[in-house]
C-alpha positions in Angstrom: 0.0 0.0 0.0 2.8 2.4 0.8 4.4 1.8 -2.5 1.2 2.5 -4.3 0.6 5.8 -2.5 4.1 6.9 -3.1 3.9 6.2 -6.8 0.5 8.0 -7.0 1.9 11.1 -5.4 4.9 11.0 -7.7 2.7 10.9 -10.8 0.5 13.7 -9.6 3.5 15.9 -9.0 5.0 15.3 -12.4 5.9 18.0 -14.8 3.7 18.4 -17.8 5.0 16.3 -20.7 4.4 16.9 -24.4 4.5 19.8 -26.8 1.8 21.8 -25.2 4.3 24.1 -23.5 7.1 23.3 -25.9 9.1 21.5 -23.2 10.8 18.2 -22.9 10.5 15.9 -19.9 13.1 13.1 -19.6 13.2 10.3 -17.2 16.4 8.8 -15.8 17.3 6.2 -13.2 20.3 8.1 -11.8 20.8 11.6 -10.3 24.3 13.1 -10.7 26.1 14.3 -7.6 27.0 17.5 -9.5 26.7 18.9 -13.0 28.7 21.1 -15.4 32.0 20.5 -13.7 34.4 21.5 -16.4 36.9 18.9 -15.3 34.4 16.0 -15.1 35.6 14.9 -11.7 32.7 12.5 -11.2 32.8 11.1 -14.8 29.3 9.5 -14.7 27.3 8.7 -17.8 24.2 10.7 -16.5 26.4 13.7 -15.7 27.8 13.6 -19.2 24.4 13.3 -20.8 23.0 16.3 -18.8 26.1 18.3 -19.4 25.5 17.8 -23.1 22.6 20.3 -22.9 24.7 22.9 -21.2 28.1 22.3 -22.8 29.9 23.4 -25.9 33.2 22.5 -27.4 35.5 23.8 -30.1 34.5 20.8 -32.2 32.1 17.9 -31.7 31.1 14.6 -33.3 27.8 13.9 -35.0 25.9 10.6 -35.0 28.1 9.3 -37.8 31.3 10.1 -36.0 32.0 13.1 -38.2 33.5 16.2 -36.6 31.6 19.6 -36.8 32.6 23.1 -35.6 30.9 24.5 -32.5 32.9 27.2 -30.7 35.6 27.0 -33.4 35.1 28.7 -36.8 36.0 25.4 -38.6 37.1 21.8 -38.1 41.0 21.6 -38.2 42.5 19.5 -41.0 45.7 19.0 -42.8 44.1 20.5 -45.9 43.1 23.8 -44.3 46.4 24.1 -42.4 44.9 24.0 -38.9 46.3 20.6 -38.2 50.0 19.9 -38.5 52.2 16.8 -38.0 56.0 16.9 -37.5 58.1 13.8 -38.2 61.8 13.1 -37.6 64.3 11.8 -40.1 63.1 8.3 -39.5 59.5 9.2 -40.3 58.2 8.9 -36.8 55.7 11.6 -35.6 57.4 13.5 -32.8 54.7 16.2 -32.3 51.5 17.6 -33.7 49.5 20.7 -33.3 46.1 22.1 -33.9 45.1 25.7 -34.3 41.6 27.0 -33.4 39.9 30.3 -33.9 37.0 31.1 -31.6 33.8 32.4 -33.3 33.2 36.1 -32.7 29.6 35.4 -31.4 30.6 32.6 -29.0 29.5 33.7 -25.5 29.0 32.4 -22.0 25.4 32.4 -20.9 25.9 35.7 -19.0 26.9 37.3 -22.3 30.6 37.4 -21.6 32.7 36.5 -24.8 34.4 33.1 -24.7 38.2 33.8 -25.0 41.4 31.9 -25.1 41.9 32.6 -21.4 39.0 30.3 -20.7 40.8 27.4 -22.4 44.1 28.3 -20.7 42.3 28.3 -17.3 40.8 24.9 -17.9 44.1 23.6 -19.1 46.0 24.9 -16.1 43.7 23.2 -13.7 43.4 19.9 -15.5 47.2 19.5 -15.1 47.2 20.5 -11.4 47.7 17.5 -9.1 45.2 18.9 -6.7 42.3 18.5 -9.2 41.0 14.9 -9.1 40.3 14.5 -12.9 39.7 11.0 -14.3 42.7 11.3 -16.6 45.2 14.1 -17.4 46.2 12.6 -20.8 46.7 14.1 -23.3 46.6 17.5 -21.7 49.6 16.9 -19.6 51.8 16.9 -22.7 49.9 19.8 -24.4 51.1 23.4 -24.6 49.0 26.4 -25.6 50.5 29.3 -27.6 48.3 32.3 -28.2 48.1 34.3 -31.4 45.5 36.7 -30.0 42.4 36.7 -27.8 40.5 34.4 -30.3 43.2 32.2 -31.9 45.5 29.7 -30.3 47.5 26.6 -31.0 47.8 23.5 -29.0 51.0 21.5 -29.5 51.3 17.9 -28.3 54.8 16.6 -27.6 54.8 13.6 -27.5 52.0 13.7 -30.2 48.4 12.9 -29.6 46.7 10.5 -31.9 43.3 12.2 -31.9 44.4 15.8 -31.9 42.3 16.7 -34.9 39.2 14.9 -33.6 38.9 16.3 -30.1 39.6 19.5 -28.3 40.4 20.9 -24.9 37.7 21.9 -22.5 37.0 25.4 -21.2 36.0 26.9 -17.9 34.6 30.4 -17.1 37.7 32.1 -15.8 35.8 35.3 -15.1 33.5 33.4 -12.7 35.8 30.8 -11.2 39.2 32.6 -11.3 39.1 34.4 -8.0 37.9 31.3 -6.1 40.6 29.2 -7.7 43.2 31.7 -6.6 41.9 31.5 -3.1 42.0 27.7 -3.2 45.5 27.8 -4.7 46.8 30.1 -1.9 45.2 27.9 0.8 46.4 24.5 -0.4 49.7 25.0 -2.3 51.8 24.2 0.8 49.3 21.6 2.2 50.9 18.2 2.7 47.7 16.3 3.7 46.0 15.1 0.5 42.7 14.6 2.3 42.7 18.2 3.3 43.4 19.3 -0.2 40.6 17.0 -1.5 38.1 18.4 0.9 39.0 22.0 -0.2 38.6 21.0 -3.8 35.2 19.6 -3.1 34.2 22.9 -1.5 35.5 24.8 -4.5 33.8 22.7 -7.2 30.5 22.2 -5.2 30.0 26.0 -5.0 29.5 26.0 -8.8 28.0 22.6 -9.7 25.4 21.3 -7.2 21.7 21.6 -6.5 22.4 24.2 -3.8 24.8 26.1 -6.0 23.8 25.8 -9.6 26.4 26.6 -12.3 26.7 30.3 -12.6 27.3 30.3 -16.3 27.4 27.7 -19.1 28.4 27.7 -22.7 25.8 25.4 -24.3 22.3 25.6 -25.6 20.6 25.3 -22.2 21.3 26.6 -18.7 20.2 25.1 -15.4 17.4 27.0 -13.6 16.1 24.7 -10.9 17.3 21.5 -9.2 15.2 19.7 -6.6 17.4 17.1 -5.1 15.9 13.6 -5.4 13.2 14.9 -7.8 14.1 16.9 -10.8 16.4 19.2 -12.7 15.2 21.9 -15.1 17.2 23.5 -17.9 16.1 26.5 -19.9 17.2 27.6 -23.4 20.2 29.9 -23.2 19.6 33.0 -25.4 23.3 33.6 -25.7 24.1 30.3 -27.5 25.3 31.0 -31.0 24.1 27.9 -32.9 20.4 27.9 -32.1 18.2 27.3 -35.2 17.1 30.7 -36.6 13.5 29.9 -35.6 14.5 28.6 -32.2 11.1 29.4 -30.7 9.9 26.3 -32.7 12.2 24.0 -30.7 12.0 23.0 -27.0 12.4 25.8 -24.5 12.9 23.8 -21.4 14.2 20.4 -20.5 13.2 18.7 -17.2 15.0 15.6 -16.0 13.0 13.6 -13.5 15.1 11.3 -11.3 13.4 7.9 -10.8 16.0 5.5 -9.3 13.7 2.4 -9.5 13.6 1.4 -13.2 10.2 -0.3 -12.7 8.8 3.0 -11.5 10.4 4.6 -14.5 8.6 2.1 -16.8 5.3 2.9 -15.1 5.9 6.6 -15.8 6.4 5.9 -19.5 3.2 3.8 -19.7 1.2 6.5 -17.9 2.4 9.2 -20.4 4.3 11.2 -17.8 7.5 11.3 -19.9 8.4 12.5 -23.4 11.6 10.5 -23.5 13.9 8.3 -21.4 17.5 9.0 -20.9 20.2 6.7 -22.3 20.7 6.1 -18.5 17.3 4.7 -17.7 15.6 1.5 -18.9 17.0 -1.9 -18.5 17.1 -4.2 -21.6 14.2 -6.4 -20.5 12.0 -3.4 -19.7 12.7 -2.1 -23.2 11.6 -5.5 -24.7 8.4 -5.4 -22.6 7.7 -1.8 -23.7 8.3 -2.6 -27.4 5.5 -5.1 -27.2 3.0 -2.5 -25.9 3.8 0.6 -27.9 0.5 1.0 -29.8 1.7 4.3 -31.3 2.1 6.0 -27.9 5.9 5.8 -27.9 8.7 4.1 -29.7 11.4 2.0 -28.1 14.9 1.9 -29.6 17.8 -0.5 -29.1 20.9 1.4 -30.0 24.3 -0.3 -30.3 26.4 1.6 -27.8 29.7 2.2 -26.3 28.8 1.1 -22.8 30.9 -1.7 -21.3 29.3 -3.6 -18.4 31.9 -5.3 -16.1 32.8 -6.1 -12.6 35.9 -4.5 -11.1 37.9 -6.8 -8.8 39.4 -4.8 -6.0 43.1 -5.8 -5.8 44.1 -3.1 -3.3 44.7 -3.2 0.4 45.3 -5.9 3.0 41.8 -7.4 2.6 42.3 -8.0 -1.1 45.6 -9.8 -0.3 43.9 -11.9 2.4 41.3 -13.0 -0.2 43.9 -13.5 -2.9 42.1 -11.0 -5.1 45.5 -9.6 -6.1 46.4 -13.0 -7.7 45.3 -13.5 -11.3 44.4 -17.1 -10.6 41.6 -16.0 -8.2 40.2 -13.6 -10.7 40.4 -16.3 -13.5 38.6 -18.7 -11.2 35.8 -16.2 -10.5 35.3 -15.7 -14.2 35.4 -19.4 -15.0 32.7 -20.0 -12.3 30.0 -17.8 -14.0 28.0 -18.7 -17.1 27.9 -15.4 -19.0 26.5 -16.9 -22.2 23.5 -18.3 -20.3 23.1 -15.0 -18.5 23.0 -12.8 -21.7 20.6 -15.3 -23.4 18.3 -15.3 -20.3 18.3 -11.6 -19.8 18.9 -10.1 -23.2 17.8 -12.6 -25.8 21.4 -12.9 -26.8 21.4 -9.3 -28.2 24.1 -8.2 -25.9 27.2 -10.3 -26.7 29.6 -11.5 -24.0 32.7 -9.4 -23.7 36.2 -10.6 -23.3 38.0 -7.3 -23.6 37.4 -3.7 -22.5 37.8 -2.6 -26.2 34.6 -2.0 -28.1 33.9 -4.7 -30.7 33.3 -2.0 -33.4 36.7 -0.6 -32.8 39.5 -1.4 -35.2 41.7 -2.3 -32.2 39.4 -5.1 -30.9 41.1 -8.5 -30.5 38.7 -11.3 -31.2 40.9 -14.3 -30.3 41.6 -13.9 -26.6 40.5 -16.6 -24.1 36.7 -16.5 -23.8 36.6 -18.1 -20.3 33.7 -20.3 -21.2 31.8 -21.5 -18.2 34.1 -24.2 -16.5 33.3 -24.7 -12.8 35.8 -27.6 -12.7 38.6 -25.4 -13.8 37.5 -22.7 -11.3 37.8 -25.3 -8.5 41.3 -26.3 -9.6 42.4 -22.7 -9.4 40.9 -22.1 -6.0 42.6 -25.3 -4.8 45.9 -24.1 -6.2 45.6 -21.0 -4.1 45.0 -23.1 -1.0 41.2 -22.6 -0.7 39.3 -25.8 0.4 35.7 -26.4 1.1 34.5 -26.0 4.7 31.8 -27.9 6.5 29.1 -25.6 4.9 30.7 -25.9 1.4 32.1 -22.4 1.5 35.8 -22.2 0.6 38.2 -21.4 3.4 41.9 -20.9 4.1 43.6 -20.1 7.4 40.3 -20.0 9.2 38.8 -17.4 6.9 36.0 -17.9 4.5 36.1 -16.8 0.8 33.4 -14.2 1.4 33.2 -11.3 -1.0 31.1 -8.0 -0.9 29.5 -7.4 -4.3 28.0 -4.0 -5.0 26.3 -2.0 -7.7 23.9 0.9 -8.2 20.7 0.3 -6.1 17.4 0.2 -8.0 18.8 -1.0 -11.3 16.7 -4.2 -11.7 18.8 -5.8 -14.4 22.0 -5.4 -12.4 20.3 -6.7 -9.4 19.1 -9.8 -11.3 22.6 -10.3 -12.7 23.9 -10.1 -9.1 21.5 -12.8 -8.0 22.4 -15.1 -10.9 26.1 -14.7 -10.3 25.7 -15.0 -6.5 24.1 -18.4 -7.1 26.7 -19.6 -9.6 29.6 -18.6 -7.3 28.0 -20.4 -4.4 28.1 -23.6 -6.4 31.9 -23.5 -6.4 32.1 -22.4 -2.8 32.3 -18.6 -3.0 30.1 -16.7 -0.6 29.0 -13.4 -2.1 27.2 -10.7 -0.1 25.2 -8.3 -2.1 25.6 -4.7 -0.8 24.1 -2.0 -3.1 24.2 1.7 -2.9 22.6 4.8 -4.4 24.6 6.0 -7.5 25.6 9.2 -5.6 27.3 7.0 -3.0 28.6 4.2 -5.3 30.2 6.7 -7.7 31.0 9.3 -5.0 34.4 10.3 -3.8 34.6 7.9 -0.9 33.8 4.5 -2.4 35.2 3.0 -5.7 38.2 5.2 -5.9 39.3 4.3 -2.3 39.5 0.6 -2.9 42.5 0.2 -0.5 40.0 0.8 2.4 38.3 -2.5 1.6 34.8 -1.2 1.4 34.1 -3.4 -1.6 35.5 -6.5 -3.2 33.5 -6.7 -6.5 31.8 -3.7 -8.1 29.5 -3.9 -11.1 29.1 -0.8 -13.2 29.7 0.4 -16.7 32.3 2.6 -18.5 31.3 4.6 -21.5 33.9 5.4 -24.2 33.8 6.5 -27.8 35.3 3.7 -29.9 37.2 6.3 -32.0 39.3 7.4 -29.1 40.4 4.1 -27.6 43.7 4.6 -25.7 43.7 1.8 -23.1 43.6 4.3 -20.3 41.1 2.5 -18.1 43.8 0.1 -16.8 47.0 2.0 -16.9 49.0 2.0 -13.7 49.1 5.8 -13.6 45.3 5.7 -13.4 45.1 4.1 -10.0 43.3 6.7 -7.7 45.4 7.5 -4.7 45.6 10.2 -2.0 48.8 11.4 -3.7 47.1 12.1 -7.0 43.9 13.5 -5.4 42.1 10.2 -6.2 42.2 11.0 -9.9 42.1 8.1 -12.4 39.7 5.4 -13.5 41.7 2.3 -12.6 39.6 1.5 -9.5 40.6 -2.1 -9.6 44.2 -1.1 -8.8 45.7 -3.4 -11.4 49.3 -2.5 -12.3 51.2 -4.4 -15.0 54.6 -3.1 -16.1 54.4 -4.6 -19.7 50.9 -3.3 -20.2 52.0 0.2 -19.0 55.0 0.2 -21.4 52.8 -0.9 -24.4 50.2 1.7 -23.5 52.8 4.5 -23.7 54.0 3.2 -27.0 50.5 3.0 -28.4 49.9 6.6 -27.5 52.4 7.8 -30.1 52.0 5.1 -32.7 50.3 6.7 -35.7 50.5 3.6 -38.0 47.3 1.8 -37.5 48.7 -1.7 -38.3 51.4 -1.3 -35.7 49.0 0.2 -33.2 46.7 -2.9 -33.7 49.7 -5.1 -32.8 50.3 -3.2 -29.6 46.7 -3.4 -28.6 46.6 -7.1 -29.4 49.3 -7.7 -26.8 47.8 -5.3 -24.3 44.5 -7.2 -24.6 46.2 -10.5 -24.3 47.9 -9.4 -21.1 44.7 -7.9 -19.7 42.7 -11.0 -20.7 45.2 -13.3 -18.9 45.2 -11.3 -15.7 41.5 -10.2 -15.8 41.7 -7.2 -13.4 37.9 -6.8 -14.1 35.4 -9.5 -15.0 34.1 -8.5 -18.5 30.4 -9.1 -18.9 29.0 -7.5 -22.1 28.8 -4.4 -24.3 25.4 -2.9 -23.7 22.7 -2.1 -26.3 21.3 1.2 -25.0 17.6 1.2 -24.7 15.4 4.3 -24.6 12.0 5.5 -25.6 10.5 8.7 -27.0 7.0 9.7 -28.0 6.0 10.3 -31.6 6.7 13.8 -32.9 9.8 14.4 -30.9 12.6 15.1 -33.4 16.4 15.1 -33.3 16.4 13.1 -30.0 19.0 10.6 -31.3 22.4 9.2 -30.5 25.0 6.6 -31.5 28.2 5.0 -30.2 29.9 8.1 -31.3 27.7 10.8 -29.8 26.8 8.6 -26.8 23.8 10.7 -25.6 20.8 12.4 -27.1 21.9 15.7 -25.7 24.7 16.0 -28.3 22.3 17.9 -30.6 20.1 19.5 -27.9 19.7 22.9 -29.6 17.7 21.2 -32.4 15.5 18.9 -30.3 11.9 19.8 -30.8 8.3 18.9 -31.6 7.3 18.4 -35.2 3.9 19.8 -34.3 5.6 23.1 -33.2 7.4 23.4 -36.4 10.8 21.8 -35.5 12.6 20.4 -38.5 13.9 16.8 -38.4 17.5 16.6 -39.3 18.5 13.3 -37.7 16.6 10.0 -37.4 17.6 7.3 -34.9 19.5 4.6 -36.7 
């Protein structure tokens, strides 16, 4: 009864959906801890999607993976002279550079012109060890030289493979500059990394949270209201330079409704409370169910994506050593013990293929012939025995008086992940591994005190997804330098803590290898090493499921654009005169 009452109240309080007021209401299963952080220090998919409405870049990619100019006057290329490559006598690329000119009409949402200083400010902070960015590459080897207030060149030495296809970020120096200077003065001599990290959180939260909405943004929409646990509203930014000429025909506001339970999210679709669902929303089976009951009220899409579902194995700290999680044989045994083929057939009708690498299967770098770790419980038991784990009276493996008991967490409320957990929990129990399911809200799971602090032993197995554009594959997820530590401000994405010297060396080589055939060879070896040591248990590359109602145009995405917000200035209702430029493929 309580659940029914709560749901009814939620529906009654919902924002008006549909073209009646030329707005867009989007449902999502996650709420970000903050938004429009120029340095992406929380790096969540839902944050990236929402930031797409508010963000702008020098250049972007469309649904076909083709670059287009946004803040810049044109896309850099060898042909137009904006992209240059320098080789040594042996023909090796030793550095490359890209020149950008900022559009004269490019402005922040408060009307202040966007200038080179905003890119310099962003670049200075992304390379500051006190800023806990996911990754400093390639900006830690990039230098900015200024021609004038609107034109600048970025030179990469060593070179950056994707210099002509991506661009640096920007931050409003006129808004954040003084506060950064105060942070800098307060922490530059501070030796305690925890103190520095707390000061950083104070700095960034004063510009990016529900209590302190971003002061200015550069993109098509600006945030105007955020009710924590309920909704976030964005309003069209009149100072954005690439609105359609008849922008009044396109959506004027976007409201994100945060509905953590995906079953409740599904009910809101069926009841007509939503115009669309985020790429971070429906589970696959819910999408299948919805596709059967569309009846013209909405359309369900299954989009091949760039989202890799996996389970990190915590190899850090004394607890990991006691459980042998830092030994590849333990991780191999855990993978042999689960039947991923049966899992994907049962939950996804086989439409989400089992993964054996972190590299996207559509990438040219993907290695197909690595060990597939087919379900082999006998082999798993052999590996456990080799590590000294033997069955106890209750069947659970034990060694030295301790049970092989693992804490397994994911984002609470995601029904598919919770079903996957239950299936894997049962399969691991069959080989003697006790798995305790401990789930958390996404704001905690992805927050600053959980995944990145694996050495504290709060988790053993963590199931979540990484999103990455297949064009820009660098192998950064598992490089040794990417392990979050107090010393680096808990920056980095290698939450598992795996560190392999050969992999690290090959990764550095691959970063400066411009010959595709040779680069493929490097990645073949990198994937072979990774596959042998399995620092994370690969599950599958997700097909992204979302819905939208008829008449909503240009709400599309692909593995290249990642989220529907990439083209947010042109999202609109056909009935209000919005022209359709992109159809979902």
